[in-house]
C-alpha positions, -999 to +999 in steps of 0.1 A: +531-088+038+501-104+051+518-128+075+511-120+112+540-121+136+529-134+170+493-124+161+469-137+188+498-154+205+497-154+243+534-155+245+564-166+225+597-167+242+627-170+220+653-192+236+674-194+205+707-176+208+729-174+177+765-163+180+773-129+164+807-143+156+791-165+130+774-136+112+793-122+082+804-086+083+780-078+054+749-091+073+758-071+105+764-039+085+731-044+067+713-049+100+727-018+117+726+006+088+694-002+070+663+014+084+636-012+090+603-005+074+574+003+097+550-026+101+574-050+085+567-085+097+590-105+075+619-082+067+629-078+103+614-098+131+626-088+165+630-109+196+649-105+229+680-126+234+678-152+261+709-168+277+718-202+264+744-228+275+757-229+239+755-207+209+732-223+184+738-214+147+712-228+123+721-236+087+709-204+070+734-184+090+764-205+080+767-183+049+804-189+046+796-226+040+769-224+013+774-191-005+804-205-025+781-232-037+758-206-052+784-185-071+776-180-107+745-202-104+709-197-112+692-204-078+658-216-069+646-213-033+620-235-016+608-214+013+581-198+033+579-172+061+601-194+083+630-191+059+648-165+081+684-156+086+696-137+116+709-104+102+720-086+134+716-078+170+707-043+182+724-027+212+693-032+232+695-069+227+669-072+200+675-097+171+668-087+135+658-113+110+658-111+072+641-135+048+666-158+031+655-147-003+661-110+005+695-119+021+706-138-010+695-111-033+714-085-012+745-106-017+740-106-055+731-143-056+711-149-088+678-161-073+655-168-103+625-185-088+607-193-055+588-225-048+562-222-021+546-251-001+513-254+017+501-220+032+521-201+005+554-181+004+540-155+027+521-180+048+485-168+048+466-196+031+444-220+051+454-257+057+444-275+025+437-243+006+450-242-030+479-218-033+482-200-066+513-193-087+522-157-089+549-131-083+564-120-050+553-083-046+585-074-028+611-089-052+591-095-084+603-131-084+582-158-099+565-180-073+556-216-082+530-232-058+538-267-046+504-273-031+473-284-049+477-302-082+514-293-086+530-308-055+561-318-075+580-292-097+576-300-134+608-302-156+600-270-173+597-252-140+632-263-131+647-257-166+664-224-158+677-235-124+713-248-116+708-254-078+679-256-054+681-243-018+655-257+006+649-238+038+616-245+056+610-249+094+597-283+103+579-292+136+587-329+137+553-344+130+548-368+101+515-353+087+530-318+086+531-315+048+565-299+045+581-334+047+562-344+015+573-312-001+609-320+007+604-355-008+590-341-041+616-314-043+644-340-039+628-363-064+623-336-091+659-323-085+673-358-089+654-364-121+668-332-136+702-337-121+700-305-101+719-304-068+698-295-037+711-278-006+691-281+026+697-255+053+690-273+085+669-260+113+660-272+148+630-294+153+611-283+184+598-319+188+631-336+182+635-349+217+614-381+213+601-407+189+565-419+193+531-425+178+514-448+153+534-462+124+527-453+088+515-483+068+523-485+031+486-489+022+478-455+038+507-433+025+496-400+011+507-363+011+501-365+049+528-392+052+547-406+023+570-431+039+560-464+054+575-473+087+578-437+100+561-430+133+540-399+139+569-382+157+603-391+143+628-371+163+649-358+134+657-324+119+647-317+083+683-322+072+685-356+089+652-366+074+665-356+039+694-380+044+670-407+053+649-401+022+680-406+001+695-434+021+663-455+022+657-452-015+623-436-010+625-415-042+609-427-074+627-456-090+653-455-062+671-424-076+691-403-053+693-365-050+727-348-051+722-336-015+742-312+006+731-306+042+743-273+058+742-285+094+737-264+125+764-257+151+760-265+188+727-283+184+713-314+201+679-331+198+673-322+235+680-285+231+648-265+238+640-243+208+614-216+205+606-204+170+609-167+162+579-170+138+549-192+136+558-220+111+523-221+097+492-200+103+476-223+129+507-230+150+510-196+168+533-205+197+554-230+215+525-247+233+506-253+201+537-268+185+543-290+215+506-302+216+504-306+178+515-343+176+487-353+199+460-328+188+467-329+151+450-362+150+418-343+158+417-331+122+402-365+114+375-363+140+344-341+146+363-321+173+375-286+169+411-282+178+410-245+183+408-234+147+388-203+144+402-190+178+435-176+189+442-209+207+448-232+178+460-267+189+457-256+225+420-262+231+395-289+220+357-287+218+324-296+202+287-289+207+283-326+213+305-329+244+288-328+278+293-295+297+297-314+330+328-332+318+340-304+295+336-271+314+356-249+291+336-232+264+343-211+233+328-203+199+349-206+167+347-179+141+366-175+108+400-159+113+436-158+101+444-192+088+409-207+092+382-193+069+358-222+077+365-237+111+346-267+124+315-255+143+317-220+129+296-198+152+285-227+174+290-229+212+315-256+220+321-274+253+357-285+257+391-284+274+417-257+277+451-274+275+473-243+276+486-251+310+495-287+300+531-295+310+556-299+282+549-331+263+575-357+254+552-384+240+520-387+220+489-386+243+457-401+229+437-397+262+420-365+250+407-383+219+398-415+237+379-397+264+361-374+240+350-403+219+334-421+249+317-389+260+305-378+225+267-377+221+269-386+184+295-414+183+286-424+148+297-389+137+329-387+158+354-400+132+360-390+096+374-424+089+393-415+057+409-384+071+416-399+105+434-429+089+454-406+067+466-387+097+472-417+119+488-437+090+468-468+100+432-478+102+439-498+134+440-467+156+403-458+151+393-494+157+413-495+189+397-464+202+362-476+193+370-510+210+378-492+243+416-498+243+435-477+268+464-455+259+489-480+273+473-509+253+475-488+222+511-478+228+521-514+232+509-520+196+533-493+184+564-506+203+578-530+176+575-503+149+590-477+171+620-499+179+625-507+142+624-471+132+648-460+159+674-485+146+670-472+111+670-435+122+703-439+139+722-442+106+711-407+095+715-386+126+738-356+124+733-345+160+732-363+193 
């Protein structure tokens, strides 16, 4: 398995505590009796338990709720390396995780096919890189890529499936493409009258709603739903309810949707992922900064790709060293085969000590634009608009608007979305 657990990560503290009482006897026996393979990085991730005020149980571990729905069914799984189920806790306090597909197969569930989103089932592809169909070397299951030309499953790809299980970790940012994958899976399932089960997971950026609002004219795979802000403050299960409830699927059809909700979760609960959700989000800090720094994808700034500090540093050869004293040189690495400014010395900022964010901050982009020595090369307008969801943001930055002035232009859209969002919330 090529996926890298905690590779190049400065630290990743797991604050998630899941009650052993909610594990089935079978999962606990498997965890304690089965010898874990050496160098296994998907079959059994380990992390030390941290005390929590409540025992959080995510949807995948509520097996008693969803396994009856899979009995005598041909099951398709939409998943990636984040599709983990807690399989046990060792006497020394270490947690063992098993991939959902392996867990279902061990329980004699008839999994017949896997659908993989951007970055692939094992999570090694670059952002935007075409992911090929194939077979999972561990299980022999057919893998259907949902990235590239085939973003929506075709009817023939769903022909031998009775029920779909969706289990992918979201990070709460609109242009994170797993939301679009959810939309297309729900739409394809509805068209073929196949029920879909979403195993809900925490959103590490669920504690706030902020950012520019998606405009209908700019919808794309980076944001399919008009009126949604950059940070929407919902879990993947809550967002699935919104997709259905707002009639966003083609021709207003609705998916037969079941959400396996979490226990003891709130939007304010801090959550640290046990595995990076995609190759270039290696730790908690990168995930927390991603809503603000992800917009740099549409600029001529490097956001740490090609380093081990993805979405934690920014830089460019065209920033002045006096204002941007941090320096680094990007090189191809895991998750970034062709980073911006490959092999070039970049001046920038190290943001790893930034306090935890609870809003979208544009000051890094605004300041960099005004300091950039090649302003006409700063924006990739098409890409920046796709990420922002609006062409207004680039114009506001170029016109010298402040962060507060720009935020005021979002306020009406944010208030409207919050009112709509309230109808679909499962958790406080």
